[in-house]
C-alpha positions as YAML, in Angstrom:
chain: A
units: angstrom
residues:
- id: 1
  name: MET
  ca: [-1.32, -8.63, -14.75]
- id: 2
  name: GLU
  ca: [0.97, -10.69, -15.39]
- id: 3
  name: SER
  ca: [1.76, -11.20, -11.66]
- id: 4
  name: ASN
  ca: [-2.78, -11.03, -11.49]
- id: 5
  name: VAL
  ca: [-2.27, -14.46, -13.61]
- id: 6
  name: LYS
  ca: [0.52, -16.00, -11.79]
- id: 7
  name: ASP
  ca: [-0.76, -15.65, -8.20]
- id: 8
  name: LYS
  ca: [-4.39, -16.74, -9.77]
- id: 9
  name: VAL
  ca: [-5.96, -13.58, -8.60]
- id: 10
  name: ILE
  ca: [-8.28, -13.02, -11.45]
- id: 11
  name: PHE
  ca: [-12.04, -11.62, -11.32]
- id: 12
  name: ALA
  ca: [-14.46, -10.08, -13.56]
- id: 13
  name: SER
  ca: [-15.31, -6.39, -12.48]
- id: 14
  name: PRO
  ca: [-17.89, -6.45, -9.63]
- id: 15
  name: LYS
  ca: [-20.95, -5.42, -10.42]
- id: 16
  name: THR
  ca: [-22.22, -4.37, -7.25]
- id: 17
  name: GLU
  ca: [-20.98, -3.88, -2.73]
- id: 18
  name: GLU
  ca: [-21.45, -6.85, -2.76]
- id: 19
  name: GLU
  ca: [-19.10, -8.06, -5.18]
- id: 20
  name: ARG
  ca: [-17.16, -5.98, -5.14]
- id: 21
  name: ALA
  ca: [-15.83, -6.98, -1.44]
- id: 22
  name: PHE
  ca: [-15.63, -10.42, -2.72]
- id: 23
  name: VAL
  ca: [-13.34, -10.06, -4.60]
- id: 24
  name: ALA
  ca: [-11.32, -6.82, -2.16]
- id: 25
  name: GLY
  ca: [-10.99, -9.49, 0.23]
- id: 26
  name: ALA
  ca: [-10.55, -12.90, -1.84]
- id: 27
  name: CYS
  ca: [-7.10, -10.26, -3.41]
- id: 28
  name: VAL
  ca: [-6.64, -9.54, -0.02]
- id: 29
  name: ARG
  ca: [-6.34, -13.19, 1.41]
- id: 30
  name: LYS
  ca: [-4.64, -14.89, -2.07]
- id: 31
  name: LEU
  ca: [-2.07, -12.22, -2.34]
- id: 32
  name: GLY
  ca: [-0.42, -12.61, 1.68]
- id: 33
  name: ILE
  ca: [-1.61, -8.06, 2.62]
- id: 34
  name: GLU
  ca: [-1.01, -7.81, 5.52]
- id: 35
  name: PHE
  ca: [-1.72, -4.66, 6.50]
- id: 36
  name: PRO
  ca: [-5.08, -2.93, 7.59]
- id: 37
  name: ALA
  ca: [-6.29, -3.01, 3.99]
- id: 38
  name: VAL
  ca: [-9.84, -1.12, 3.45]
- id: 39
  name: LEU
  ca: [-12.62, -0.53, 0.75]
- id: 40
  name: ASP
  ca: [-13.39, 2.90, -0.93]
- id: 41
  name: GLU
  ca: [-17.98, 2.69, -1.73]
- id: 42
  name: PHE
  ca: [-18.72, 1.01, -4.83]
- id: 43
  name: GLY
  ca: [-18.31, 5.54, -6.83]
- id: 44
  name: ASN
  ca: [-14.96, 5.22, -5.84]
- id: 45
  name: SER
  ca: [-15.71, 8.64, -3.79]
- id: 46
  name: THR
  ca: [-12.22, 8.09, -1.34]
- id: 47
  name: GLU
  ca: [-9.96, 7.43, -4.99]
- id: 48
  name: LYS
  ca: [-11.74, 10.34, -6.39]
- id: 49
  name: ALA
  ca: [-10.18, 12.55, -3.44]
- id: 50
  name: TYR
  ca: [-7.16, 10.77, -2.51]
- id: 51
  name: THR
  ca: [-6.21, 9.86, -5.36]
- id: 52
  name: GLY
  ca: [-5.29, 6.25, -3.20]
- id: 53
  name: TRP
  ca: [-4.44, 3.96, -6.27]
- id: 54
  name: PRO
  ca: [-1.31, 3.04, -6.43]
- id: 55
  name: ASP
  ca: [-1.09, 2.51, -3.28]
- id: 56
  name: ARG
  ca: [2.23, 4.35, -2.19]
- id: 57
  name: ILE
  ca: [4.72, 4.88, 1.26]
- id: 58
  name: TYR
  ca: [4.94, 8.15, 1.75]
- id: 59
  name: VAL
  ca: [7.06, 9.09, 4.52]
- id: 60
  name: ILE
  ca: [7.16, 13.19, 5.94]
- id: 61
  name: ASP
  ca: [10.11, 14.18, 7.43]
- id: 62
  name: SER
  ca: [9.88, 17.07, 10.44]
- id: 63
  name: GLN
  ca: [9.52, 19.91, 8.04]
- id: 64
  name: GLY
  ca: [6.22, 18.59, 7.28]
- id: 65
  name: LEU
  ca: [8.29, 17.83, 3.71]
- id: 66
  name: ILE
  ca: [8.05, 14.38, 1.96]
- id: 67
  name: ALA
  ca: [11.81, 12.75, 2.22]
- id: 68
  name: TYR
  ca: [10.64, 9.70, 0.99]
- id: 69
  name: LYS
  ca: [7.82, 8.46, -1.72]
- id: 70
  name: SER
  ca: [8.07, 5.03, -2.34]
- id: 71
  name: LYS
  ca: [6.78, 2.89, -6.45]
- id: 72
  name: PRO
  ca: [3.25, 1.88, -7.06]
- id: 73
  name: GLY
  ca: [2.62, -0.62, -4.00]
- id: 74
  name: PRO
  ca: [2.62, -3.70, -3.10]
- id: 75
  name: PHE
  ca: [5.13, -4.61, -5.78]
- id: 76
  name: GLY
  ca: [7.28, -1.30, -5.64]
- id: 77
  name: PHE
  ca: [7.47, -0.78, -1.51]
- id: 78
  name: LYS
  ca: [10.62, -2.40, -0.62]
- id: 79
  name: PRO
  ca: [11.76, -2.50, 3.68]
- id: 80
  name: GLU
  ca: [15.31, -0.98, 2.84]
- id: 81
  name: GLN
  ca: [14.64, 1.92, 1.31]
- id: 82
  name: LEU
  ca: [11.85, 2.86, 3.47]
- id: 83
  name: GLN
  ca: [14.12, 2.21, 6.30]
- id: 84
  name: MET
  ca: [16.81, 4.44, 4.87]
- id: 85
  name: ALA
  ca: [13.98, 7.37, 4.61]
- id: 86
  name: LEU
  ca: [13.13, 6.89, 7.97]
- id: 87
  name: SER
  ca: [16.63, 6.69, 9.10]
- id: 88
  name: ARG
  ca: [17.24, 9.88, 7.33]
- id: 89
  name: ALA
  ca: [14.28, 11.72, 8.35]
- id: 90
  name: LEU
  ca: [15.00, 11.05, 12.12]
- id: 91
  name: PRO
  ca: [16.27, 13.18, 14.43]
- id: 92
  name: THR
  ca: [19.41, 12.23, 15.41]
- id: 93
  name: GLY
  ca: [20.15, 9.62, 17.53]
- id: 94
  name: ALA
  ca: [17.07, 7.51, 16.85]
- id: 95
  name: SER
  ca: [17.10, 4.61, 15.12]
- id: 96
  name: VAL
  ca: [14.49, 2.73, 13.53]
- id: 97
  name: GLU
  ca: [15.33, -1.05, 13.90]
- id: 98
  name: LYS
  ca: [14.37, -3.78, 11.11]
- id: 99
  name: SER
  ca: [11.55, -5.60, 12.66]
- id: 100
  name: GLU
  ca: [9.95, -2.47, 12.76]
- id: 101
  name: VAL
  ca: [9.52, -1.56, 9.55]
- id: 102
  name: HIS
  ca: [7.00, -4.58, 7.81]
- id: 103
  name: PRO
  ca: [6.51, -4.51, 3.43]
...
């Protein structure tokens, strides 16, 4: 990705679990990712089971329906859109403070 070049986050594909953990940690640090990140095992069983890539943020409303689905992240995460979706999905009278929504 062009943004990876700009942010100097360029690595060869890891060949071992240890290399993969190093690359993941470096990406988290260099990209300034502030939310918890987890590392799938080398066979990508979680990704295969849950389609964990690309990252997305979902809001599920009180009827269990998807009220919001972000664009692929992290660049598709838009805090303002998430805040609006949360406000619409919350019961009447409840509110979301801007400080509660973290990109």
